[in-house]
Backbone bond lengths (Angstrom), bond angles and torsions (degrees), N, CA, C in turn:
res aa  C-N    CA-C-N  psi(-1)  N-CA   C-N-CA  omega(-1)  CA-C   N-CA-C  phi
1 X - - - 1.537 - - 1.544 108.50 -
2 X 1.275 115.96 130.78 1.448 116.22 175.87 1.467 115.96 -58.04
3 X 1.244 115.40 141.39 1.502 118.12 -173.14 1.511 116.32 -58.50
4 X 1.316 119.03 -30.60 1.541 120.33 179.61 1.434 111.82 -78.69
5 X 1.420 120.07 -7.06 1.455 120.18 172.84 1.473 114.09 -90.95
6 X 1.289 120.26 -16.31 1.311 121.51 -168.35 1.545 112.82 -65.04
7 X 1.369 119.09 -43.38 1.545 116.37 176.57 1.505 112.06 -56.43
8 X 1.282 118.29 -42.06 1.499 123.55 -176.11 1.429 110.89 -68.72
9 X 1.446 121.76 -38.04 1.319 126.50 178.31 1.560 114.04 -62.05
10 X 1.427 108.30 -47.55 1.515 116.83 177.06 1.578 113.01 -63.73
11 X 1.348 114.23 -34.47 1.374 119.60 -177.63 1.574 110.14 -70.66
12 X 1.344 115.44 -40.45 1.409 124.61 178.16 1.479 114.26 -63.58
13 X 1.410 108.27 -40.24 1.605 113.08 174.26 1.449 117.01 -60.22
14 X 1.317 111.75 -46.82 1.465 120.21 -179.33 1.546 108.68 -60.25
15 X 1.313 118.05 -49.90 1.464 115.48 179.31 1.556 115.82 -67.19
16 X 1.287 112.30 -20.84 1.517 117.41 171.90 1.436 113.97 -75.59
17 X 1.307 119.32 -33.59 1.536 124.57 169.89 1.452 111.05 -53.20
18 X 1.345 112.65 -51.08 1.549 117.86 179.33 1.482 111.51 -69.87
19 X 1.309 119.26 -33.28 1.429 119.90 178.63 1.451 112.30 -68.18
20 X 1.285 120.48 -39.98 1.503 120.78 178.44 1.548 115.83 -60.07
21 X 1.349 117.39 -14.07 1.446 125.52 -179.60 1.501 112.06 -91.72
22 X 1.273 118.92 -5.26 1.489 117.93 -173.99 1.503 108.18 -67.18
23 X 1.296 121.96 -50.12 1.496 129.36 -175.70 1.531 108.22 60.93
24 X 1.264 116.86 -151.79 1.507 123.63 -170.54 1.507 110.73 -79.38
25 X 1.349 112.87 164.64 1.488 114.34 -179.18 1.461 109.72 -82.01
26 X 1.335 114.78 160.06 1.488 125.33 168.93 1.459 106.47 -116.49
27 X 1.312 118.62 161.41 1.464 124.20 171.66 1.513 113.05 -58.68
28 X 1.278 115.72 143.43 1.558 121.07 -179.17 1.663 100.99 -65.74
29 X 1.397 103.01 139.05 1.533 112.72 169.86 1.451 107.84 -93.18
30 X 1.297 121.09 78.98 1.435 126.28 -172.44 1.548 103.94 -58.93
31 X 1.315 113.45 148.43 1.408 121.71 175.94 1.541 115.21 -76.73
32 X 1.259 123.96 152.32 1.422 126.24 164.52 1.498 105.33 -108.38
33 X 1.254 113.54 123.39 1.520 118.38 -176.32 1.495 112.58 -119.82
34 X 1.261 117.65 128.49 1.486 121.38 174.79 1.554 107.71 -96.80
35 X 1.332 114.27 89.64 1.444 114.39 -171.04 1.486 118.18 -63.28
36 X 1.302 112.82 -37.80 1.500 116.04 178.29 1.527 111.32 -67.42
37 X 1.262 123.51 -35.98 1.478 125.27 169.53 1.556 115.83 -60.74
38 X 1.305 111.51 -45.21 1.418 117.24 177.78 1.530 115.40 -58.17
39 X 1.341 111.70 -54.25 1.573 118.69 175.29 1.546 110.16 -56.55
40 X 1.331 116.07 -48.73 1.387 119.73 -179.45 1.578 115.59 -57.64
41 X 1.302 114.08 -42.94 1.505 119.38 174.03 1.400 112.52 -65.66
42 X 1.273 116.71 -43.01 1.539 118.14 -176.16 1.557 111.25 -63.27
43 X 1.379 111.49 -33.43 1.490 115.24 -173.72 1.535 105.44 -75.96
44 X 1.389 118.87 -38.80 1.492 124.07 178.97 1.419 110.10 -65.73
45 X 1.340 124.23 -36.58 1.472 124.96 -172.66 1.494 107.82 -92.69
46 X 1.368 123.97 -38.31 1.379 122.05 -159.85 1.575 110.57 -124.15
47 X 1.408 115.69 -4.02 1.433 120.53 -174.18 1.453 116.00 83.31
48 X 1.340 116.04 -167.20 1.517 123.57 179.16 1.455 114.38 -61.79
49 X 1.257 115.85 -38.93 1.581 119.84 -176.72 1.491 103.54 -66.72
50 X 1.238 120.11 -44.46 1.526 121.57 -177.06 1.518 110.75 -64.85
51 X 1.302 118.07 -39.73 1.487 120.91 174.62 1.458 112.48 -68.12
52 X 1.269 117.92 -34.96 1.503 116.50 177.94 1.557 113.70 -71.24
53 X 1.275 117.22 -31.48 1.447 123.27 173.77 1.484 110.27 -62.39
54 X 1.410 114.43 -52.44 1.504 116.86 -179.79 1.549 110.08 -59.07
55 X 1.434 118.29 -42.04 1.389 121.72 -173.63 1.590 105.79 -65.82
56 X 1.270 119.50 -34.89 1.526 123.49 179.20 1.549 108.00 -66.33
57 X 1.348 115.60 -40.89 1.446 116.00 -179.77 1.606 111.81 -68.52
58 X 1.292 119.22 -38.01 1.375 125.89 179.92 1.549 106.31 -65.50
59 X 1.389 121.82 -34.68 1.372 124.17 176.84 1.525 111.97 -65.26
60 X 1.266 116.27 -45.37 1.417 120.36 176.82 1.485 109.83 -59.85
61 X 1.357 124.67 -43.63 1.399 123.95 178.15 1.536 112.81 -66.20
62 X 1.353 118.19 -24.19 1.487 122.22 172.51 1.514 109.98 -76.98
63 X 1.359 117.78 -53.27 1.470 122.89 -171.41 1.338 112.53 -66.17
64 X 1.403 124.04 -32.02 1.503 125.37 -162.80 1.487 108.11 -91.86
65 X 1.277 121.83 3.27 1.483 121.46 -163.48 1.647 111.28 -64.87
66 X 1.396 114.92 -33.42 1.483 117.08 -176.70 1.472 110.44 -90.87
67 X 1.308 124.11 -1.49 1.458 126.01 -177.49 1.579 107.75 -66.01
68 X 1.300 112.93 160.24 1.524 119.03 167.20 1.410 105.87 -66.29
69 X 1.460 117.86 164.34 1.352 119.23 175.95 1.496 117.55 -66.75
70 X 1.445 112.47 -29.40 1.435 114.37 175.58 1.527 111.89 -68.39
71 X 1.243 120.73 -35.28 1.438 124.51 175.56 1.538 115.55 -67.83
72 X 1.386 109.14 -32.77 1.523 117.12 175.82 1.562 109.48 -62.86
73 X 1.376 109.47 -45.90 1.493 115.04 -176.22 1.457 105.25 -61.13
74 X 1.217 125.99 -49.29 1.434 128.02 -172.20 1.527 109.37 -61.62
75 X 1.302 114.60 -46.92 1.519 121.03 -175.36 1.580 109.00 -64.46
76 X 1.264 118.91 -46.55 1.408 126.72 -173.51 1.597 107.36 -72.77
77 X 1.314 114.77 -40.80 1.542 115.50 174.05 1.475 111.07 -62.04
78 X 1.267 122.52 -43.83 1.485 126.62 -174.88 1.532 106.91 -69.26
79 X 1.297 116.40 -41.50 1.534 118.13 -179.52 1.534 114.31 -59.27
80 X 1.348 115.13 -46.68 1.484 119.96 -176.60 1.602 106.56 -73.94
81 X 1.223 115.94 -40.98 1.514 116.50 -176.72 1.542 107.83 -67.57
82 X 1.253 120.27 -28.84 1.443 120.40 -176.01 1.659 110.63 -90.39
83 X 1.301 113.68 -30.35 1.561 115.86 -174.67 1.445 109.07 -87.34
84 X 1.316 125.29 -21.67 1.398 125.25 -172.06 1.552 110.64 -120.22
85 X 1.339 118.70 121.66 1.488 122.77 177.40 1.380 112.36 -84.47
86 X 1.367 120.06 146.97 1.380 121.56 179.40 1.500 115.48 -70.54
87 X 1.375 118.57 127.70 1.432 120.74 178.03 1.536 105.15 -152.66
88 X 1.364 118.64 164.38 1.382 120.42 172.00 1.442 118.18 -95.40
89 X 1.293 118.73 162.87 1.521 122.95 -170.09 1.578 111.89 -64.86
90 X 1.295 109.82 -30.36 1.524 113.52 179.96 1.534 109.94 -64.01
91 X 1.359 109.48 -46.07 1.541 112.01 -178.66 1.457 111.09 -65.29
92 X 1.403 115.21 -48.37 1.512 113.08 -177.03 1.437 121.11 -82.17
93 X 1.322 116.48 -27.75 1.589 119.43 -178.65 1.512 112.35 -120.95
94 X 1.313 116.25 -7.33 1.490 115.00 179.00 1.498 118.72 76.75
95 X 1.331 110.87 11.82 1.543 119.21 177.37 1.481 109.44 -129.24
96 X 1.405 115.99 170.72 1.500 117.88 -173.09 1.582 106.67 -77.73
97 X 1.309 116.34 -42.49 1.461 118.32 -171.90 1.570 108.62 -141.24
98 X 1.332 114.94 117.21 1.441 120.20 175.08 1.509 112.06 -140.84
99 X 1.350 116.19 138.89 1.434 120.43 -177.77 1.545 104.80 -104.38
100 X 1.312 114.35 108.02 1.525 118.94 -177.15 1.593 110.58 -78.75
101 X 1.283 116.94 142.78 1.404 124.12 170.09 1.562 109.09 -68.03
102 X 1.310 120.78 157.43 1.456 122.28 175.85 1.631 112.64 -51.39
103 X 1.307 114.45 -39.95 1.419 119.57 173.54 1.463 118.28 -60.08
104 X 1.387 113.66 -43.25 1.499 123.24 175.86 1.513 110.82 -63.32
105 X 1.271 116.78 -46.54 1.473 120.71 -171.18 1.629 107.79 -68.99
106 X 1.338 112.11 -39.11 1.510 114.18 -177.38 1.575 107.24 -76.23
107 X 1.335 117.88 -31.07 1.405 122.86 -177.66 1.560 106.57 -66.40
108 X 1.248 120.23 -49.61 1.395 126.80 175.33 1.438 115.80 -67.30
109 X 1.376 116.65 -32.41 1.545 121.90 -171.30 1.476 111.83 68.42
110 X 1.325 118.16 16.33 1.531 116.54 -178.71 1.455 104.73 -152.25
111 X 1.384 113.99 156.89 1.345 121.82 178.08 1.553 117.07 178.45
112 X 1.272 118.15 177.50 1.492 116.93 179.20 1.496 108.51 -109.69
113 X 1.297 113.69 -172.09 1.516 120.02 -169.88 1.499 112.96 -51.10
114 X 1.324 114.82 -43.65 1.512 118.47 -173.29 1.536 105.27 -63.04
115 X 1.271 118.93 -45.66 1.486 122.43 -173.16 1.504 108.64 -62.06
116 X 1.331 123.28 -39.54 1.420 122.53 171.44 1.612 114.30 -56.34
117 X 1.292 116.17 -51.13 1.448 125.81 176.18 1.514 107.57 -55.81
118 X 1.304 117.29 -51.34 1.504 118.76 -175.87 1.522 111.61 -56.17
119 X 1.380 118.38 -47.85 1.397 125.79 175.75 1.503 111.12 -60.08
120 X 1.258 121.61 -53.34 1.494 124.43 178.93 1.532 111.89 -56.79
121 X 1.297 116.63 -48.14 1.460 122.56 -178.32 1.482 113.02 -56.50
122 X 1.373 118.34 -52.30 1.385 123.28 -178.19 1.498 113.56 -73.92
123 X 1.323 117.51 -27.83 1.517 121.83 172.37 1.544 108.52 -62.39
124 X 1.369 115.76 -46.32 1.436 115.43 -172.93 1.494 113.29 -75.75
125 X 1.383 117.32 -28.43 1.388 117.61 169.02 1.459 116.21 -65.89
126 X 1.395 120.05 -39.26 1.395 122.98 172.84 1.468 112.65 -59.35
127 X 1.379 119.36 -33.32 1.489 122.23 174.56 1.527 117.28 -79.84
128 X 1.354 114.32 6.01 1.416 116.33 175.82 1.510 118.70 104.52
129 X 1.213 115.26 -10.44 1.561 121.08 -177.16 1.532 107.91 -66.76
130 X 1.428 118.05 125.72 1.444 116.96 179.75 1.472 116.81 -60.00
131 X 1.266 122.34 148.17 1.446 124.99 -173.56 1.509 106.33 -70.70
132 X 1.320 118.90 -31.87 1.464 119.68 174.82 1.535 119.19 -65.61
133 X 1.282 113.52 -7.50 1.492 118.14 176.73 1.524 107.79 -95.31
134 X 1.321 119.72 -6.23 1.438 119.78 -176.10 1.495 111.77 -121.16
135 X 1.316 114.76 139.99 1.514 120.99 177.07 1.572 111.89 -134.68
136 X 1.259 116.54 131.49 1.455 121.46 160.51 1.501 106.42 -69.16
137 X 1.295 122.18 124.39 1.462 128.73 -173.79 1.454 107.89 -120.14
138 X 1.247 122.34 110.30 1.486 127.52 166.84 1.478 107.29 -72.58
139 X 1.445 121.27 135.09 1.381 117.29 -179.94 1.565 108.29 -142.25
140 X 1.187 121.43 167.98 1.450 125.01 162.45 1.619 105.37 -101.50
141 X 1.320 109.63 122.81 1.596 115.23 -174.93 1.506 109.55 -114.55
142 X 1.414 114.33 122.45 1.362 121.52 -175.32 1.575 103.20 -79.17
143 X 1.343 118.68 119.59 1.378 125.48 176.23 1.599 111.10 -83.21
144 X 1.315 114.91 120.71 1.460 121.03 -175.61 1.499 114.92 98.41
145 X 1.334 118.93 12.64 1.422 126.27 179.22 1.322 118.11 109.32
146 X 1.365 120.79 170.83 1.536 120.41 -171.42 1.509 113.08 -75.81
147 X 1.348 121.72 -9.36 1.439 120.09 172.06 1.522 111.54 -90.70
148 X 1.279 120.24 -7.20 1.463 119.05 -178.68 1.502 114.59 -68.28
149 X 1.216 115.30 156.24 1.445 124.28 -176.21 1.521 113.00 -99.46
150 X 1.441 112.93 -9.58 1.472 120.72 -177.55 1.479 109.60 -92.20
151 X 1.376 116.61 115.72 1.435 121.24 -176.97 1.504 110.70 -118.75
152 X 1.368 115.11 152.50 1.369 124.28 176.18 1.553 111.59 -130.11
153 X 1.273 120.82 149.54 1.463 121.12 166.10 1.449 109.67 -75.43
154 X 1.349 115.70 133.54 1.484 123.53 -167.29 1.600 106.42 -148.20
155 X 1.342 114.42 163.66 1.490 121.88 -179.27 1.486 105.58 -135.22
156 X 1.414 114.93 132.60 1.480 120.68 174.93 1.428 104.91 -123.64
157 X 1.419 119.84 173.67 1.385 122.15 170.27 1.494 106.55 -115.71
158 X 1.433 114.61 126.99 1.356 119.59 -175.55 1.590 110.08 -105.26
159 X 1.341 114.78 135.14 1.512 124.83 -174.70 1.494 108.01 -115.88
160 X 1.309 117.39 120.97 1.491 123.15 -178.99 1.560 106.20 -108.02
161 X 1.380 113.18 108.48 1.562 118.23 -174.61 1.534 104.54 -64.88
162 X 1.349 116.45 -41.35 1.600 118.98 179.84 1.628 106.18 -140.84
163 X 1.307 111.27 166.38 1.485 113.51 -174.22 1.546 113.20 -59.27
164 X 1.276 114.21 -31.31 1.507 114.99 -179.10 1.547 116.97 -102.63
165 X 1.282 116.42 16.67 1.429 124.93 -179.44 1.521 112.71 -87.69
166 X 1.318 116.79 147.68 1.513 122.61 163.33 1.426 110.29 -64.36
167 X 1.355 126.41 132.32 1.405 125.65 -174.67 1.516 110.49 -72.60
168 X 1.417 116.52 153.76 1.358 121.44 171.26 1.587 104.52 -94.86
169 X 1.312 113.61 148.60 1.484 122.03 -168.76 1.657 106.42 -111.88
170 X 1.351 117.24 116.14 1.319 127.55 170.82 1.523 108.28 -96.17
171 X 1.325 113.34 111.84 1.570 117.94 -172.96 1.478 113.03 -128.22
172 X 1.296 119.37 151.70 1.480 125.95 -178.94 1.537 110.47 -89.71
173 X 1.511 116.22 -9.73 1.432 115.24 -177.25 1.525 110.27 -86.59
174 X 1.360 112.14 -29.17 1.556 117.65 173.37 1.565 109.47 -133.24
175 X 1.320 112.17 156.88 1.419 115.75 -176.01 1.509 116.33 -87.21
176 X 1.242 113.70 -24.63 1.536 121.13 179.06 1.501 113.01 -72.35
177 X 1.313 111.52 130.64 1.485 118.11 175.25 1.467 107.95 -87.63
178 X 1.419 117.04 120.01 1.416 121.08 -173.84 1.527 108.27 -123.74
179 X 1.291 128.00 160.17 1.402 130.74 169.80 1.603 106.75 -68.48
180 X 1.226 112.19 144.26 1.531 114.06 -179.21 1.389 114.57 -56.04
181 X 1.387 121.70 -30.31 1.422 124.91 179.06 1.604 108.86 -59.84
182 X 1.217 119.24 -29.48 1.430 120.63 177.56 1.458 118.24 -88.60
183 X 1.350 113.99 -2.69 1.486 117.23 176.01 1.533 110.56 -99.93
184 X 1.281 113.73 76.06 1.540 118.86 -174.75 1.503 108.87 -73.58
185 X 1.338 118.58 -7.70 1.439 120.54 -178.91 1.535 107.66 -87.02
186 X 1.323 120.25 -6.23 1.540 123.64 -177.04 1.532 109.72 -111.68
187 X 1.345 124.16 131.40 1.467 126.94 166.89 1.481 106.75 -121.76
188 X 1.320 115.95 115.81 1.443 122.84 178.81 1.451 117.09 -61.02
189 X 1.267 122.52 142.30 1.484 123.77 173.55 1.442 114.86 -109.69
190 X 1.351 120.37 -44.79 1.412 127.18 169.73 1.462 109.45 -165.82
191 X 1.356 119.05 169.87 1.459 122.74 -174.25 1.594 105.11 -145.35
192 X 1.327 109.18 162.80 1.508 119.68 177.32 1.453 111.98 -156.48
193 X 1.303 114.00 160.22 1.541 120.70 170.29 1.614 101.20 -150.32
194 X 1.293 112.90 -167.92 1.425 117.83 179.40 1.444 118.69 -63.37
195 X 1.356 116.14 -16.86 1.468 123.01 177.39 1.514 116.54 -88.30
196 X 1.214 115.04 -10.75 1.574 118.79 -178.96 1.468 115.50 149.32
197 X 1.353 112.87 176.24 1.552 122.52 178.54 1.519 105.60 -106.93
198 X 1.391 114.70 136.86 1.485 120.32 -179.06 1.525 105.54 -122.19
199 X 1.463 112.81 130.04 1.487 117.63 178.19 1.556 102.75 -140.17
200 X 1.273 111.52 126.04 1.549 119.76 163.28 1.393 114.62 43.62
201 X 1.401 117.42 51.22 1.469 125.18 175.42 1.500 112.56 70.52
202 X 1.214 123.26 5.62 1.504 121.75 173.84 1.501 110.06 -78.02
203 X 1.403 117.60 157.20 1.369 120.01 172.60 1.543 117.93 -60.61
204 X 1.214 117.06 152.75 1.500 119.96 -176.61 1.480 113.11 -54.66
205 X 1.271 123.63 130.78 1.459 125.28 170.54 1.551 111.45 -95.70
206 X 1.228 123.72 151.78 1.401 126.42 -173.59 1.684 107.41 -57.67
207 X 1.319 112.83 127.05 1.445 117.14 178.18 1.547 112.16 -58.98
208 X 1.426 118.52 -23.15 1.445 120.68 -168.27 1.604 102.53 -70.81
209 X 1.296 119.38 -11.30 1.547 117.89 177.22 1.404 111.84 -66.00
210 X 1.462 119.72 -17.95 1.441 122.12 177.61 1.535 107.74 -89.60
211 X 1.393 114.63 99.69 1.423 118.42 -176.82 1.461 119.77 -53.66
212 X 1.329 112.91 -35.97 1.585 117.35 179.78 1.517 111.23 -71.26
213 X 1.467 121.28 -19.03 1.421 121.37 179.68 1.609 104.84 -79.30
214 X 1.308 116.24 -35.98 1.563 118.69 177.01 1.509 106.51 -60.72
215 X 1.304 114.79 -55.13 1.447 116.50 -169.71 1.680 107.90 -67.24
216 X 1.345 119.73 -31.20 1.362 121.85 171.90 1.557 113.15 -51.54
217 X 1.381 108.49 -57.58 1.501 116.48 -175.41 1.492 110.99 -59.99
218 X 1.357 119.04 -34.81 1.435 124.25 -177.50 1.604 108.83 -67.12
219 X 1.323 112.23 -45.04 1.514 115.07 177.90 1.481 115.43 -66.91
220 X 1.390 114.15 -36.11 1.415 120.22 179.66 1.568 106.24 -63.19
221 X 1.296 117.77 -48.03 1.503 117.02 -173.67 1.615 107.06 -65.69
222 X 1.275 115.38 -33.49 1.573 110.77 179.68 1.542 113.01 -68.41
223 X 1.381 114.22 -22.76 1.509 120.39 -179.92 1.480 109.78 -87.13
224 X 1.239 119.52 -9.79 1.544 124.30 177.31 1.433 116.15 104.20
225 X 1.387 114.64 26.18 1.508 119.65 172.18 1.557 108.38 -121.15
226 X 1.314 116.24 115.10 1.452 121.02 -178.44 1.493 108.79 -111.81
227 X 1.332 117.41 112.58 1.471 116.33 177.41 1.551 116.28 -74.81
């Protein structure tokens, strides 16, 4: 195999391992949203700007319901990439690793890669996209392009349009939604959603093993978002 093809072949294999675990679809776990509570909490915690950001999000969730799934992906991806600026958890929250709820991320107007993915994931579920089509995907991202040797731990949202399709990648580093096969700068490590954790061809492990996931859902429910 030519040397310049090796990174692409390895990347495609890793995405395929995750792809093989998708299986059949399940029904969407549509969110229950208490809009008044969300806006009120945002205003009390983050002021008028935070409340306006949450109101804008709720409007997207209302206005985009009749769109095709492809248009929903584009709208949600653009909304979160434009509304939240890139920042690290220590700067925003004063801790090394924190998974913000959609209300918290919009209230602060800043977050890291996990916060973008959380916002996009739950937005798409609210718009009727089945959870089985969506994956939180931990990746190694090459900064500076696919040939760069500088890598960072990163998270993206994977969307699987059909059980055998290569996923589309919704990312906070770039605005364009591309098939995973065209993201040579990303190498997946493992993925998860509400149905389980998927690693290297193994059967799904319970997602409850991820403590931050449990904590995130509990905080969301207290804020008025019930998955």
